C-alpha positions, 0 to 999 in steps of 0.5 A, a space after each residue: 950544782 951538778 944537779 942543778 945543771 943536769 935538771 936544766 938540761 933536763 928541761 931544755 931538752 924536754 922544751 925542745 923535744 917538739 919544733 912544731 909551729 902552731 901557725 902552720 898547724 892551724 893552716 894545716 888543720 884547716 885542711 885536714 882536720 876541720 871536717 871531722 875535729 873542727 877548725 880548732 878541735 873542739 867539734 868532732 863531727 861524730 860521737 867516736 871522734 875525739 876533741 883534739 883541743 887542749 891535749 897534750 902535746 906529746 900525746 898527739 904526736 904519738 897518736 898521729 905517728 901511730 896512724 901514719 905507721 900503722 900502730 893505730 887502727 883507723 882507716 880514715 885516720 891512716 890515710 890522713 896521717 899518711 899524708 902528713 910529714 913529721 913537721 906537719 904533724 908536729 905543726 898540728 899537735 902545737 895547734 891543737 894542744 894551745 886550743 881551749 877545750 870547750 866541747 863537751 863530749 860523750 865518749 860513751 
């Protein structure tokens, strides 16, 4: 019984790890991300820009946070991510993670 309770608590914590709002993320993406990644994250404007649609939410939160605090080094992304609040990052991650990935993108 104790294992079941612990498993349920772990699932509840995992489900609440990010409190992103996809609708707010969509609005923020239109302001900040769409020019380079497309409005739904499927249309990168250059081959070295990733498709964001369909990525795992926790991955997107980590990547944006890493750009913001300098653990990832890209001048353009640092500038954009540096303007984002923690909530903005979670909202963007929520939005892009639920978008179906439709773009084929050469990652060479």
